[in-house]
Each structure stands twice: as C-alpha cells, then as structure tokens.
C-alpha positions in Angstrom: 0.0 0.0 0.0 1.2 3.5 -0.7 0.6 6.4 1.7 -2.8 7.3 0.1 -4.2 3.9 -0.9 -7.6 3.2 0.5 -9.6 0.0 1.2 -12.0 -1.1 -1.5 -14.9 1.3 -2.0 -17.6 -1.3 -1.1 -15.8 -1.9 2.2 -15.6 1.8 3.0 -19.2 2.3 2.0 -20.4 -0.5 4.3 -18.4 1.0 7.2 -19.7 4.5 6.6 -23.3 3.4 6.3 -22.9 1.4 9.6 -21.1 4.2 11.4 -18.2 1.8 12.1 -15.8 3.6 14.4 -13.1 1.0 13.8 -12.4 2.8 10.5 -11.6 6.1 12.2 -8.3 7.2 10.8 -8.6 5.0 7.7 -10.7 7.4 5.6 -13.0 10.3 5.6 -16.1 10.8 3.4 -17.0 13.7 1.2 -20.7 14.2 0.4 -21.0 15.9 -3.0 -24.5 17.2 -2.5 -23.6 19.2 0.7 -19.9 19.9 0.2 -19.2 18.5 3.7 -16.8 15.7 4.8 -17.3 13.4 7.7 -15.8 10.8 9.9 -16.7 7.2 9.2 -18.7 7.2 12.5 -20.7 10.4 11.8 -24.2 10.0 13.3 -25.8 12.3 10.7 -28.3 10.9 8.2 -26.5 9.0 5.5 -26.5 10.2 1.9 -27.0 8.1 -1.2 -23.9 6.1 -2.0 -23.7 7.8 -5.4 -23.1 11.1 -3.7 -20.2 9.9 -1.5 -16.5 10.0 -2.3 -13.6 8.9 0.0 -10.3 10.4 1.0 -7.3 9.2 3.0 -7.0 12.3 5.1 -8.8 15.4 6.2 -6.2 17.4 4.3 -7.1 15.7 1.0 -10.8 16.4 1.6 -10.1 20.0 2.4 -8.0 20.3 -0.8 -10.9 18.9 -2.8 -13.1 21.8 -1.5 -15.0 20.1 1.2 -15.9 21.7 4.6 -15.7 19.7 7.9 -19.0 18.4 9.3 -20.2 20.5 12.3 -21.7 17.4 13.9 -18.9 14.9 13.9 -16.1 17.5 13.7 -13.5 15.4 11.7 -10.7 18.0 12.3 -10.7 17.4 16.0 -8.6 14.7 17.6 -10.7 11.6 18.5 -11.6 11.5 22.1 -11.3 15.3 22.7 -13.9 16.5 25.2 -16.8 18.4 23.5 -17.3 22.1 24.1 -20.4 21.6 26.3 -18.4 19.5 28.8 -15.3 21.6 29.1 -16.6 24.1 31.7 -17.3 21.1 34.0 -13.9 19.6 33.4 -12.2 22.9 34.2 -14.3 23.1 37.4 -13.2 19.7 38.5 -9.6 20.6 37.9 -10.0 23.8 39.9 -11.7 22.0 42.8 -10.3 18.4 42.9 -11.7 17.7 46.4 -15.3 18.9 45.7 -18.1 16.3 46.1 -20.3 16.8 43.0 -24.0 16.3 43.0 -26.5 16.1 40.2 -27.9 19.4 41.3 -24.4 21.0 40.7 -24.5 19.7 37.2 -27.9 21.1 36.6 -26.7 24.5 37.9 -24.2 24.4 35.1 -27.1 23.7 32.6 -25.8 20.1 32.2 -28.0 17.1 32.0 -26.6 14.5 34.5 -27.6 11.6 32.3 -25.7 13.1 29.3 -22.6 13.7 31.5 -22.9 10.1 32.8 -23.1 8.7 29.3 -20.0 10.6 28.2 -17.9 9.4 31.1 -19.1 5.8 30.8 -18.1 5.9 27.1 -14.7 7.6 27.5 -13.6 6.6 31.0 -15.6 3.4 31.6 -17.0 4.9 34.8 -19.7 7.4 35.8 -18.9 11.1 36.4 -19.4 10.6 40.1 -17.2 7.6 40.2 -14.5 9.5 38.3 -14.4 12.4 40.6 -14.6 10.2 43.7 -11.6 8.1 42.5 -9.7 11.2 41.5 -10.3 12.7 44.9 -9.0 9.6 46.6 -5.9 9.6 44.3 -5.2 13.3 45.3 -5.6 12.3 49.0 -3.2 9.4 48.8 -0.7 11.6 47.2 -0.9 14.0 50.1 -0.5 11.1 52.6 2.6 9.9 50.8 4.0 13.5 51.1 3.7 13.3 54.9 0.2 14.6 55.7 -1.7 12.8 58.4 -4.6 10.5 57.4 -7.1 12.5 59.6 -6.3 15.9 58.1 -6.3 14.5 54.6 -9.6 12.8 55.0 -11.5 15.9 56.1 -9.6 18.2 53.7 -10.7 15.8 50.9 -14.4 16.3 51.6 -15.1 13.1 53.7 -17.4 13.5 56.7 -15.7 10.8 58.8 -12.4 9.1 59.1 -14.1 5.7 58.8 -15.7 6.6 55.5 -12.4 7.7 54.1 -10.7 4.5 55.3 -13.4 2.4 53.7 -13.1 4.3 50.4 -9.3 3.9 50.3 -9.6 0.1 51.0 -12.1 -0.3 48.1 -9.6 1.5 45.8 -6.3 0.0 47.0 -7.2 -3.1 49.1 -5.3 -1.5 52.1 -5.7 1.1 54.8 -4.5 4.6 54.0 -1.3 4.2 56.1 -0.4 1.0 54.3 -0.6 2.9 51.0 2.3 5.3 51.9 4.8 3.1 50.0 2.6 2.6 46.9 3.4 4.9 44.0 0.5 7.1 42.9 0.0 6.7 39.1 -2.2 9.3 37.4 -4.3 8.0 34.5 -5.8 10.3 31.8 -6.9 10.1 28.2 -5.1 12.0 25.4 -7.0 12.6 22.2 -5.0 11.9 19.0 -5.8 11.8 15.2 -5.8 8.0 15.5 -8.1 7.8 18.4 -7.9 8.5 22.2 -5.0 7.0 24.1 -4.9 6.1 27.8 -1.8 7.4 29.5 -0.4 6.7 33.0 2.4 8.4 34.8 3.9 8.9 38.2 5.3 12.4 38.9 8.6 11.2 37.5 8.0 8.8 34.6 5.4 7.7 32.0 4.6 4.1 32.5 1.7 3.4 30.1 0.5 4.7 26.8 -2.1 2.6 24.8 -4.9 3.2 22.4 -8.1 3.2 24.4 -9.8 0.6 22.3 -6.9 -2.0 22.6 -8.5 -5.2 23.9 -5.5 -6.0 26.2 -5.5 -2.6 27.9 -6.8 -4.0 31.2 -4.2 -6.8 31.0 -1.5 -4.2 30.4 -2.6 -2.3 33.5 -2.6 -5.5 35.6 0.9 -6.4 34.3 2.2 -3.0 35.3 0.7 -3.2 38.8 2.5 -6.5 39.3 5.8 -4.9 38.6 5.3 -1.8 40.8 3.1 -1.3 43.9 0.9 1.5 42.7 -2.4 3.2 43.1 -4.0 4.1 39.8 -6.3 7.2 39.9 -7.8 9.5 37.3 -6.1 12.8 36.9 -3.3 14.8 35.3 0.2 15.9 36.3 2.9 18.0 34.7 4.5 14.9 33.0 1.2 13.9 31.4 0.8 17.4 30.1 4.3 17.2 28.6 3.4 13.9 27.0 0.2 15.3 25.5 2.2 18.2 24.0 4.9 15.9 22.6 2.3 13.6 21.1 0.6 16.6 19.5 4.0 17.7 17.9 4.6 14.1 16.8 1.3 13.8 15.0 1.8 17.3 13.4 5.1 16.0 12.0 7.3 18.3 14.2 8.8 15.7 16.5 10.8 12.5 15.8 12.0 11.6 19.3 10.2 11.9 22.7 11.8 13.5 25.7 9.5 12.4 28.5 11.2 9.9 30.9 9.8 6.4 30.7 9.3 3.6 33.1 9.0 0.1 31.5 9.5 -2.6 34.0 9.6 -6.2 32.7 11.7 -9.3 32.5 15.3 -8.9 31.6 14.6 -10.2 28.1 11.6 -7.9 27.6 13.6 -4.9 28.7 16.4 -5.8 26.2 13.8 -6.0 23.4 12.2 -2.7 24.4 15.6 -1.0 24.5 16.4 -2.2 21.0 13.1 -0.9 19.7 14.0 2.6 20.9 17.1 2.4 18.7 15.1 2.1 15.5 15.0 5.6 13.9 11.7 7.2 12.9 11.0 6.4 9.3 12.7 3.1 9.4 11.6 -0.5 10.1 13.2 -3.7 11.3 12.0 -7.3 11.0 11.5 -9.5 14.0 14.6 -11.5 12.9 16.7 -8.3 12.7 15.5 -7.3 16.2 16.4 -10.8 17.6 19.9 -10.5 16.1 20.3 -7.0 17.5 19.9 -8.2 21.0 22.2 -11.2 20.4 19.4 -13.9 20.4 19.0 -14.7 16.7 16.9 -17.8 17.3 14.5 -16.1 19.7 12.3 -14.6 17.0 9.0 -15.7 18.5 10.0 -14.5 22.0 11.0 -11.2 20.5 7.5 -10.9 18.9 5.9 -11.7 22.2 7.9 -9.0 24.0 7.0 -6.6 21.2 3.3 -7.3 21.8 3.8 -6.9 25.6 5.1 -3.3 25.2 3.0 -0.9 27.3 4.3 2.3 25.8 2.9 2.5 22.3 4.6 5.0 20.0 7.1 6.0 22.8 8.7 2.5 22.5 8.1 2.2 18.8 6.9 -1.4 18.4 5.0 -0.3 15.3 8.4 -0.1 13.5 8.7 -3.9 13.5 7.5 -5.7 10.3 7.5 -9.1 8.8 10.6 -10.6 7.1 9.0 -9.7 3.7 8.2 -6.1 4.9 4.6 -6.8 5.4 2.6 -5.1 8.2 2.1 -7.9 10.7 -0.1 -7.7 13.8 -0.2 -4.6 16.0 -2.2 -4.2 19.2 -3.7 -0.9 18.1 -4.7 -2.3 14.7 -2.7 -2.7 11.5 -4.4 0.4 10.0 -2.9 2.5 12.9 0.5 0.8 12.3 0.4 1.9 8.7 -0.6 5.5 9.6 2.2 5.8 12.1 4.8 4.5 9.6 3.4 6.8 6.9 3.6 9.8 9.3 7.2 9.1 10.1 8.3 8.5 6.5 6.6 11.8 5.4 8.2 13.7 8.3 
C-alpha cells in the first residue's frame, strides 16, 4: 500500500453506512450534495452512495473543496472533550476535592444523564465515580507526602475518618497508612488523530500509553501493577501534560523523538527488546529477525515478537516499526491500520 491507498470502495461504504468507528483514521467521506466531509462514524443521516467519495485524510478532503462536518467534527482529535463539557472539566480541575451532586451539574445547565453517558463511554465509569476516584488519588498523594490521614480525610471532603478509610480500602485493598509506599499513578486520556489514548504516569515517569480501544489494555494495567506497587487514579500531572504536548507535535510531523522519561519494568529479556526498539530511527523499520539479532538472540524470533506485543508504551517505545521478514505489516495491538498510519507519518516527516 502506498501512503494514500484506500480500502475497496464497497468496504468503506459498508463501514460508513454502519457508522463503524473502527475505520476512524482510515478514511473520511465527502458528500458531493452538501460539500461536507465526515468521519466514518458520523451519526448524521446517511447520503445516497452515489453522492459519496472517500479520502485518506482530512487534508485531502479540504484540498478537494469540502468543509468539515459540524456534527462529527472530523478535524478534532478523536476523544477530545466536547465544548459543552469543558466548563465542567475545568471546574473539576480547579476543585479536585469537591463532592459533586447532580444538582451541581444542573446548575451548570448540564443534563446529569448526558454527563454520565459521556464518562461511561470515555472513562468506563460514571462522572461521580470518576471524581470520587480522582479525589482519593489526590488524598493518597498527600498522605505519601507526609500529611496525616485524619487531616487528609477531612480536607478531601469526607465526613468521617471511617468513611475515608473504607473508600481507600475499596480503591487499594489496604488502609491509607499502608498505601504510603505505593506509588501514585495518574491516569488520563489523550486525544490523537488515530483515536484517544490512555496514558499513565507517576510524577517522575510515564509508565503506560495505549490506544483506548486496545483489547488488552486492562491486561497491560494488571501487568504494570505486578511490577510496581501502585495506586491508579484518574487525573493529570505535569508529566502527562508534557506527554500530550509531545504527542501533538509528533502527529503534526514536528517531532521525531520523545523526551518524556519512561518507566518500562519487565523481565530482563523484555527490557532488552524494548531498549532495542528505541534504537530504530523514525521512518525506518526492522524485521523480528533483525531485532532478535540486534539483542544477540538470533533464534528467539517468536520470543521477540511476544515481547514486542507486551510493550505498554505505544509510539514511545516504537513497536510499530517492526514488520514481517518480507516487509509486510504484521499484527499490531492498536490495529494494523494504525501501524500503517504511524509509519506513513514518520516517513513523510
């Protein structure tokens, strides 16, 4: 496939008519009767097939004279919070210990059911569960910095010490004092042109970056927690903000290497493979066999492939740069179509 080759028209038409979100990033559609282009998953009424043409990128659609759809907003990174929700997210950031009620949402002219649906779709938890878990994460961070459990509990909006203790046990499995040695890992979502990504980081190192729809995401989180005693809680920190900025520069073609510090604990073999992956320059690829030879284990091709698949830091540790011995795009946890887009992006950069 060259950089602008598309799937067969019949396949794209079926995906567009079905609103198939798995084709996000593969193509956009231009509707000749309206002059508008849309995402594959656009919920608007579908046009007649004769009035639809397909493009590889938004840039191609714009060059052909189409305007972006106001409903599905194809120019926005996938997963970005909609405008109606941003005031609430800003308020949560400004008051991380606040206990939110449905009445508070209505006071902001927000429908609690609509807010709940968005958080379930994008965070796999309700808004109230999100803010509660975030509040607990902030509290555990304060305890680890030396504050007393009692003061932290009441400063975090809890009415009783026992209620705070119970909430921490549900989150961590331990009492607050036993969580002093566990590292606090902030978890957030970062919108990208290829779909939202889930990112996790301590205050010092990024330890996970995966596409949100990857099936093994929960497995990756469990694997990470086995290697480091940690409490995972929703929220941002300065390092995750740096990561979001660097990813934005990468997808805009302005960055070839990432500067954020990484934490990638694994077996000695896995860590050797991941270190070798980071030596593959952007715009280049290696076969699994070449990677095995690079680490001095030429017969361990299958083990190298498994370690490649176990990588928890997509893009940052560039497992997408490994291809079949014949140059074919073999399996990728985020989807082969994403692998192609990432390689195209790096080759064009």
